[in-house]
PDB file with SEQRES, HELIX, SHEET and CRYST1 records, atoms N, CA, C and O in Angstrom:
SEQRES   1 A   44  MET ALA GLU HIS LYS HIS GLY GLU MET ASP THR SER GLU          
SEQRES   2 A   44  GLN GLU LYS VAL PHE ALA GLY PHE ILE ARG PHE SER ILE          
SEQRES   3 A   44  TRP THR ALA ALA ILE SER ILE GLY ILE LEU ILE PHE LEU          
SEQRES   4 A   44  ALA ILE PHE ASN SER                                          
HELIX    1 AA1 SER A   12  PHE A   42  1                                  31    
CRYST1    1.000    1.000    1.000  90.00  90.00  90.00 P 1           1          
ATOM      1  N   MET A   1      16.225  31.196  -2.092  1.00  0.00           N  
ATOM      2  CA  MET A   1      15.787  29.877  -2.451  1.00  0.00           C  
ATOM      3  C   MET A   1      16.745  29.281  -3.486  1.00  0.00           C  
ATOM      4  O   MET A   1      17.073  29.918  -4.487  1.00  0.00           O  
ATOM      5  N   ALA A   2      17.179  28.067  -3.229  1.00  0.00           N  
ATOM      6  CA  ALA A   2      18.135  27.415  -4.136  1.00  0.00           C  
ATOM      7  C   ALA A   2      17.451  26.984  -5.421  1.00  0.00           C  
ATOM      8  O   ALA A   2      16.254  26.695  -5.449  1.00  0.00           O  
ATOM      9  N   GLU A   3      18.237  26.951  -6.472  1.00  0.00           N  
ATOM     10  CA  GLU A   3      17.707  26.531  -7.754  1.00  0.00           C  
ATOM     11  C   GLU A   3      17.450  25.013  -7.733  1.00  0.00           C  
ATOM     12  O   GLU A   3      18.265  24.247  -7.220  1.00  0.00           O  
ATOM     13  N   HIS A   4      16.334  24.602  -8.283  1.00  0.00           N  
ATOM     14  CA  HIS A   4      15.968  23.178  -8.315  1.00  0.00           C  
ATOM     15  C   HIS A   4      16.826  22.434  -9.326  1.00  0.00           C  
ATOM     16  O   HIS A   4      16.986  22.861 -10.469  1.00  0.00           O  
ATOM     17  N   LYS A   5      17.377  21.302  -8.871  1.00  0.00           N  
ATOM     18  CA  LYS A   5      18.155  20.457  -9.763  1.00  0.00           C  
ATOM     19  C   LYS A   5      17.451  19.107  -9.820  1.00  0.00           C  
ATOM     20  O   LYS A   5      17.353  18.408  -8.811  1.00  0.00           O  
ATOM     21  N   HIS A   6      16.973  18.752 -10.978  1.00  0.00           N  
ATOM     22  CA  HIS A   6      16.179  17.535 -11.170  1.00  0.00           C  
ATOM     23  C   HIS A   6      16.981  16.276 -10.815  1.00  0.00           C  
ATOM     24  O   HIS A   6      18.106  16.089 -11.279  1.00  0.00           O  
ATOM     25  N   GLY A   7      16.379  15.421  -9.983  1.00  0.00           N  
ATOM     26  CA  GLY A   7      16.971  14.133  -9.674  1.00  0.00           C  
ATOM     27  C   GLY A   7      17.920  14.098  -8.509  1.00  0.00           C  
ATOM     28  O   GLY A   7      18.556  13.069  -8.281  1.00  0.00           O  
ATOM     29  N   GLU A   8      18.050  15.182  -7.751  1.00  0.00           N  
ATOM     30  CA  GLU A   8      18.994  15.207  -6.644  1.00  0.00           C  
ATOM     31  C   GLU A   8      18.346  15.039  -5.271  1.00  0.00           C  
ATOM     32  O   GLU A   8      19.049  14.941  -4.265  1.00  0.00           O  
ATOM     33  N   MET A   9      17.033  15.004  -5.219  1.00  0.00           N  
ATOM     34  CA  MET A   9      16.343  14.886  -3.929  1.00  0.00           C  
ATOM     35  C   MET A   9      16.416  13.448  -3.414  1.00  0.00           C  
ATOM     36  O   MET A   9      16.266  12.501  -4.186  1.00  0.00           O  
ATOM     37  N   ASP A  10      16.644  13.285  -2.113  1.00  0.00           N  
ATOM     38  CA  ASP A  10      16.650  11.957  -1.496  1.00  0.00           C  
ATOM     39  C   ASP A  10      15.210  11.507  -1.283  1.00  0.00           C  
ATOM     40  O   ASP A  10      14.472  12.111  -0.504  1.00  0.00           O  
ATOM     41  N   THR A  11      14.818  10.455  -1.971  1.00  0.00           N  
ATOM     42  CA  THR A  11      13.437   9.990  -1.906  1.00  0.00           C  
ATOM     43  C   THR A  11      13.316   8.658  -1.181  1.00  0.00           C  
ATOM     44  O   THR A  11      12.282   7.998  -1.285  1.00  0.00           O  
ATOM     45  N   SER A  12      14.348   8.245  -0.448  1.00  0.00           N  
ATOM     46  CA  SER A  12      14.317   6.930   0.196  1.00  0.00           C  
ATOM     47  C   SER A  12      13.186   6.818   1.218  1.00  0.00           C  
ATOM     48  O   SER A  12      12.543   5.772   1.313  1.00  0.00           O  
ATOM     49  N   GLU A  13      12.940   7.868   1.973  1.00  0.00           N  
ATOM     50  CA  GLU A  13      11.863   7.819   2.973  1.00  0.00           C  
ATOM     51  C   GLU A  13      10.496   7.715   2.302  1.00  0.00           C  
ATOM     52  O   GLU A  13       9.631   6.974   2.769  1.00  0.00           O  
ATOM     53  N   GLN A  14      10.297   8.444   1.220  1.00  0.00           N  
ATOM     54  CA  GLN A  14       9.035   8.375   0.488  1.00  0.00           C  
ATOM     55  C   GLN A  14       8.835   6.994  -0.133  1.00  0.00           C  
ATOM     56  O   GLN A  14       7.711   6.494  -0.181  1.00  0.00           O  
ATOM     57  N   GLU A  15       9.913   6.377  -0.605  1.00  0.00           N  
ATOM     58  CA  GLU A  15       9.821   5.036  -1.176  1.00  0.00           C  
ATOM     59  C   GLU A  15       9.430   4.017  -0.104  1.00  0.00           C  
ATOM     60  O   GLU A  15       8.648   3.106  -0.375  1.00  0.00           O  
ATOM     61  N   LYS A  16       9.964   4.163   1.105  1.00  0.00           N  
ATOM     62  CA  LYS A  16       9.605   3.272   2.209  1.00  0.00           C  
ATOM     63  C   LYS A  16       8.132   3.426   2.585  1.00  0.00           C  
ATOM     64  O   LYS A  16       7.443   2.432   2.815  1.00  0.00           O  
ATOM     65  N   VAL A  17       7.650   4.662   2.648  1.00  0.00           N  
ATOM     66  CA  VAL A  17       6.245   4.908   2.988  1.00  0.00           C  
ATOM     67  C   VAL A  17       5.338   4.337   1.904  1.00  0.00           C  
ATOM     68  O   VAL A  17       4.318   3.719   2.210  1.00  0.00           O  
ATOM     69  N   PHE A  18       5.699   4.538   0.650  1.00  0.00           N  
ATOM     70  CA  PHE A  18       4.892   4.014  -0.458  1.00  0.00           C  
ATOM     71  C   PHE A  18       4.857   2.487  -0.431  1.00  0.00           C  
ATOM     72  O   PHE A  18       3.803   1.888  -0.646  1.00  0.00           O  
ATOM     73  N   ALA A  19       6.004   1.851  -0.168  1.00  0.00           N  
ATOM     74  CA  ALA A  19       6.053   0.386  -0.088  1.00  0.00           C  
ATOM     75  C   ALA A  19       5.176  -0.106   1.063  1.00  0.00           C  
ATOM     76  O   ALA A  19       4.495  -1.122   0.927  1.00  0.00           O  
ATOM     77  N   GLY A  20       5.187   0.595   2.178  1.00  0.00           N  
ATOM     78  CA  GLY A  20       4.321   0.230   3.298  1.00  0.00           C  
ATOM     79  C   GLY A  20       2.860   0.392   2.948  1.00  0.00           C  
ATOM     80  O   GLY A  20       2.042  -0.443   3.333  1.00  0.00           O  
ATOM     81  N   PHE A  21       2.512   1.435   2.236  1.00  0.00           N  
ATOM     82  CA  PHE A  21       1.136   1.670   1.822  1.00  0.00           C  
ATOM     83  C   PHE A  21       0.663   0.561   0.886  1.00  0.00           C  
ATOM     84  O   PHE A  21      -0.459   0.074   1.024  1.00  0.00           O  
ATOM     85  N   ILE A  22       1.496   0.163  -0.053  1.00  0.00           N  
ATOM     86  CA  ILE A  22       1.142  -0.904  -0.977  1.00  0.00           C  
ATOM     87  C   ILE A  22       0.971  -2.222  -0.221  1.00  0.00           C  
ATOM     88  O   ILE A  22       0.026  -2.967  -0.481  1.00  0.00           O  
ATOM     89  N   ARG A  23       1.879  -2.511   0.710  1.00  0.00           N  
ATOM     90  CA  ARG A  23       1.788  -3.736   1.508  1.00  0.00           C  
ATOM     91  C   ARG A  23       0.490  -3.743   2.319  1.00  0.00           C  
ATOM     92  O   ARG A  23      -0.202  -4.760   2.376  1.00  0.00           O  
ATOM     93  N   PHE A  24       0.163  -2.612   2.943  1.00  0.00           N  
ATOM     94  CA  PHE A  24      -1.078  -2.488   3.709  1.00  0.00           C  
ATOM     95  C   PHE A  24      -2.303  -2.684   2.822  1.00  0.00           C  
ATOM     96  O   PHE A  24      -3.259  -3.351   3.217  1.00  0.00           O  
ATOM     97  N   SER A  25      -2.274  -2.108   1.631  1.00  0.00           N  
ATOM     98  CA  SER A  25      -3.397  -2.230   0.703  1.00  0.00           C  
ATOM     99  C   SER A  25      -3.601  -3.678   0.266  1.00  0.00           C  
ATOM    100  O   SER A  25      -4.734  -4.150   0.180  1.00  0.00           O  
ATOM    101  N   ILE A  26      -2.513  -4.374  -0.008  1.00  0.00           N  
ATOM    102  CA  ILE A  26      -2.605  -5.774  -0.426  1.00  0.00           C  
ATOM    103  C   ILE A  26      -3.179  -6.624   0.697  1.00  0.00           C  
ATOM    104  O   ILE A  26      -4.051  -7.459   0.456  1.00  0.00           O  
ATOM    105  N   TRP A  27      -2.700  -6.422   1.929  1.00  0.00           N  
ATOM    106  CA  TRP A  27      -3.228  -7.178   3.073  1.00  0.00           C  
ATOM    107  C   TRP A  27      -4.711  -6.887   3.302  1.00  0.00           C  
ATOM    108  O   TRP A  27      -5.492  -7.798   3.580  1.00  0.00           O  
ATOM    109  N   THR A  28      -5.089  -5.629   3.186  1.00  0.00           N  
ATOM    110  CA  THR A  28      -6.500  -5.249   3.370  1.00  0.00           C  
ATOM    111  C   THR A  28      -7.379  -5.918   2.319  1.00  0.00           C  
ATOM    112  O   THR A  28      -8.448  -6.436   2.641  1.00  0.00           O  
ATOM    113  N   ALA A  29      -6.937  -5.908   1.072  1.00  0.00           N  
ATOM    114  CA  ALA A  29      -7.706  -6.544  -0.001  1.00  0.00           C  
ATOM    115  C   ALA A  29      -7.804  -8.048   0.219  1.00  0.00           C  
ATOM    116  O   ALA A  29      -8.873  -8.633   0.043  1.00  0.00           O  
ATOM    117  N   ALA A  30      -6.702  -8.675   0.601  1.00  0.00           N  
ATOM    118  CA  ALA A  30      -6.693 -10.125   0.823  1.00  0.00           C  
ATOM    119  C   ALA A  30      -7.624 -10.517   1.964  1.00  0.00           C  
ATOM    120  O   ALA A  30      -8.372 -11.488   1.848  1.00  0.00           O  
ATOM    121  N   ILE A  31      -7.585  -9.771   3.060  1.00  0.00           N  
ATOM    122  CA  ILE A  31      -8.459 -10.070   4.197  1.00  0.00           C  
ATOM    123  C   ILE A  31      -9.929  -9.847   3.814  1.00  0.00           C  
ATOM    124  O   ILE A  31     -10.796 -10.636   4.193  1.00  0.00           O  
ATOM    125  N   SER A  32     -10.205  -8.786   3.072  1.00  0.00           N  
ATOM    126  CA  SER A  32     -11.584  -8.527   2.631  1.00  0.00           C  
ATOM    127  C   SER A  32     -12.104  -9.655   1.739  1.00  0.00           C  
ATOM    128  O   SER A  32     -13.238 -10.105   1.901  1.00  0.00           O  
ATOM    129  N   ILE A  33     -11.286 -10.105   0.811  1.00  0.00           N  
ATOM    130  CA  ILE A  33     -11.683 -11.206  -0.065  1.00  0.00           C  
ATOM    131  C   ILE A  33     -11.891 -12.477   0.748  1.00  0.00           C  
ATOM    132  O   ILE A  33     -12.834 -13.230   0.503  1.00  0.00           O  
ATOM    133  N   GLY A  34     -11.005 -12.716   1.723  1.00  0.00           N  
ATOM    134  CA  GLY A  34     -11.163 -13.875   2.598  1.00  0.00           C  
ATOM    135  C   GLY A  34     -12.469 -13.841   3.366  1.00  0.00           C  
ATOM    136  O   GLY A  34     -13.151 -14.860   3.480  1.00  0.00           O  
ATOM    137  N   ILE A  35     -12.822 -12.685   3.889  1.00  0.00           N  
ATOM    138  CA  ILE A  35     -14.081 -12.544   4.626  1.00  0.00           C  
ATOM    139  C   ILE A  35     -15.268 -12.790   3.701  1.00  0.00           C  
ATOM    140  O   ILE A  35     -16.224 -13.465   4.083  1.00  0.00           O  
ATOM    141  N   LEU A  36     -15.213 -12.248   2.496  1.00  0.00           N  
ATOM    142  CA  LEU A  36     -16.307 -12.455   1.536  1.00  0.00           C  
ATOM    143  C   LEU A  36     -16.460 -13.924   1.164  1.00  0.00           C  
ATOM    144  O   LEU A  36     -17.581 -14.420   1.048  1.00  0.00           O  
ATOM    145  N   ILE A  37     -15.349 -14.622   0.977  1.00  0.00           N  
ATOM    146  CA  ILE A  37     -15.407 -16.056   0.659  1.00  0.00           C  
ATOM    147  C   ILE A  37     -15.990 -16.816   1.840  1.00  0.00           C  
ATOM    148  O   ILE A  37     -16.823 -17.703   1.656  1.00  0.00           O  
ATOM    149  N   PHE A  38     -15.556 -16.475   3.063  1.00  0.00           N  
ATOM    150  CA  PHE A  38     -16.096 -17.124   4.263  1.00  0.00           C  
ATOM    151  C   PHE A  38     -17.618 -16.926   4.340  1.00  0.00           C  
ATOM    152  O   PHE A  38     -18.357 -17.877   4.596  1.00  0.00           O  
ATOM    153  N   LEU A  39     -18.071 -15.714   4.123  1.00  0.00           N  
ATOM    154  CA  LEU A  39     -19.513 -15.435   4.171  1.00  0.00           C  
ATOM    155  C   LEU A  39     -20.268 -16.181   3.071  1.00  0.00           C  
ATOM    156  O   LEU A  39     -21.389 -16.639   3.292  1.00  0.00           O  
ATOM    157  N   ALA A  40     -19.668 -16.304   1.898  1.00  0.00           N  
ATOM    158  CA  ALA A  40     -20.325 -16.998   0.802  1.00  0.00           C  
ATOM    159  C   ALA A  40     -20.420 -18.500   1.082  1.00  0.00           C  
ATOM    160  O   ALA A  40     -21.435 -19.128   0.780  1.00  0.00           O  
ATOM    161  N   ILE A  41     -19.369 -19.067   1.655  1.00  0.00           N  
ATOM    162  CA  ILE A  41     -19.355 -20.512   1.932  1.00  0.00           C  
ATOM    163  C   ILE A  41     -20.366 -20.875   3.020  1.00  0.00           C  
ATOM    164  O   ILE A  41     -21.121 -21.837   2.883  1.00  0.00           O  
ATOM    165  N   PHE A  42     -20.369 -20.106   4.081  1.00  0.00           N  
ATOM    166  CA  PHE A  42     -21.210 -20.446   5.216  1.00  0.00           C  
ATOM    167  C   PHE A  42     -22.568 -19.743   5.196  1.00  0.00           C  
ATOM    168  O   PHE A  42     -23.344 -19.854   6.145  1.00  0.00           O  
ATOM    169  N   ASN A  43     -22.846 -19.025   4.120  1.00  0.00           N  
ATOM    170  CA  ASN A  43     -24.139 -18.387   3.878  1.00  0.00           C  
ATOM    171  C   ASN A  43     -24.616 -17.559   5.079  1.00  0.00           C  
ATOM    172  O   ASN A  43     -25.765 -17.649   5.514  1.00  0.00           O  
ATOM    173  N   SER A  44     -23.696 -16.762   5.585  1.00  0.00           N  
ATOM    174  CA  SER A  44     -24.017 -15.943   6.763  1.00  0.00           C  
ATOM    175  C   SER A  44     -24.802 -14.756   6.307  1.00  0.00           C  
ATOM    176  O   SER A  44     -25.186 -13.920   7.124  1.00  0.00           O  
TER     177      SER A  44                                                      
END                                                                             
């Protein structure tokens, strides 16, 4: 097993996945808030 050297790992793929997760979370929250506002306005 090779000795670990701090800061040498390629994390570009993990950064892309994390950015996608954040984007998905923001869209989910925005849509949920939109649905709640719609329900509040039209008293469904």
